[in-house]
VOKOL-616696 format. One record per residue (C-alpha): residue number from 0; residue in three letters; x, y, z. Coordinates in Angstrom, 1 decimal, always signed. Each point is the difference from the previous one (the first is absolute). Example, Ala and Ser with C-alpha at 12.3 -4.5 7.8 and 13.67 -1.06 7.14 Angstrom:
BEGIN
0|ALA|+12.3|-4.5|+7.8
1|SER|+1.4|+3.4|-0.7
//
This chain:
BEGIN
0|UNK|-23.1|+4.7|+26.5
1|UNK|+1.9|-1.2|-2.6
2|UNK|-0.2|+2.1|-3.3
3|UNK|+1.0|+0.4|-3.5
4|UNK|+4.3|+0.5|-0.6
5|UNK|+0.0|-1.0|+3.8
6|UNK|+2.9|-2.4|+0.7
7|UNK|-0.9|-3.2|+2.0
8|UNK|+1.5|-3.1|+1.5
9|UNK|-0.9|-3.6|-1.7
10|UNK|-0.8|-2.4|+3.2
11|UNK|-0.3|-3.1|-1.9
12|UNK|+2.5|-2.0|-2.3
13|UNK|-0.9|-0.1|-3.5
14|UNK|+2.6|-2.1|-1.8
15|UNK|-2.0|-0.1|-3.1
16|UNK|+0.8|+3.5|-0.6
17|UNK|+3.6|-0.1|+1.6
18|UNK|-1.2|+2.1|+3.3
19|UNK|+0.8|-0.6|+3.7
20|UNK|-1.9|+0.8|+3.1
21|UNK|+1.7|+3.7|+0.3
22|UNK|+0.9|+1.1|-3.6
23|UNK|-1.3|+3.9|-0.5
24|UNK|-2.7|+0.6|-2.6
25|UNK|-2.1|+3.1|-1.2
26|UNK|-3.7|+0.1|-0.2
27|UNK|-0.9|+0.6|-3.5
28|UNK|-3.7|-0.3|+0.2
29|UNK|-2.3|-0.2|+3.1
30|UNK|-2.9|-2.9|-0.4
31|UNK|-2.6|+1.2|+2.4
32|UNK|+0.6|-1.4|+3.3
33|UNK|+0.5|-3.1|-1.3
34|UNK|+4.1|+0.3|-1.3
35|UNK|+2.3|+1.7|-1.8
36|UNK|+2.4|-0.4|-3.2
37|UNK|+3.2|+0.2|+0.8
38|UNK|+3.1|+0.7|-1.8
39|UNK|+3.6|-1.4|+1.1
40|UNK|+3.0|+1.1|-1.8
41|UNK|+3.8|-0.8|+0.8
42|UNK|+2.2|+2.9|+1.0
43|UNK|+1.3|+0.5|-3.8
44|UNK|-3.6|+0.8|-0.5
45|UNK|-0.8|-3.2|-2.0
46|UNK|-3.7|-1.6|+1.0
47|UNK|+0.3|-3.1|+1.7
48|UNK|-4.1|-0.6|+0.2
49|UNK|-3.2|+2.0|-0.6
50|UNK|-2.4|-2.2|+2.6
51|UNK|-3.5|+0.8|+1.4
52|UNK|-0.1|-0.2|+3.7
53|UNK|-2.9|-1.1|+2.7
54|UNK|+0.1|+2.9|+2.9
55|UNK|+1.6|-2.7|+2.3
56|UNK|+3.4|-0.7|-2.7
57|UNK|+0.9|+3.3|+0.2
58|UNK|+0.5|+2.5|+2.9
59|UNK|+1.2|+3.6|+0.4
60|UNK|+3.6|+0.8|+0.9
61|UNK|+0.5|+1.0|+3.5
62|UNK|+2.2|+2.6|+1.9
63|UNK|+3.5|-1.0|+0.4
64|UNK|+0.2|-2.5|-2.6
65|UNK|+2.6|-0.7|-2.4
66|UNK|+0.0|-1.3|-3.8
67|UNK|+2.6|-3.4|-0.2
68|UNK|+1.4|-0.9|-3.7
69|UNK|+0.4|-3.8|-1.0
70|UNK|+0.2|-1.6|-3.7
71|UNK|-3.3|-0.8|-1.9
72|UNK|-0.3|-3.6|-1.1
73|UNK|+0.2|-0.4|-3.6
74|UNK|-3.3|-0.2|-1.9
//
C-alpha cells in the first residue's frame, strides 16, 4: 500500500513533465484507490514536477534498488 510521503518509482515516461520511467518521486497526496499526487525533485532540491498519476503509473520502491542520476531536460 502506497501512503503519503512514500517514495515511489514512475512506471511510464512523461516527456511533457520532463520525467522518465524509473524516476523516483514522493507521494504528497493519495487520491483513494485512483492514484496519487507525486512530487519529483532534482538532487539539488529544485522541484521538477508535481503530477497527478494513476495507480498504474507508479509503484513502490523494491528491496535492493538503487537510484540513478540523470540531467533533466530544459523546460
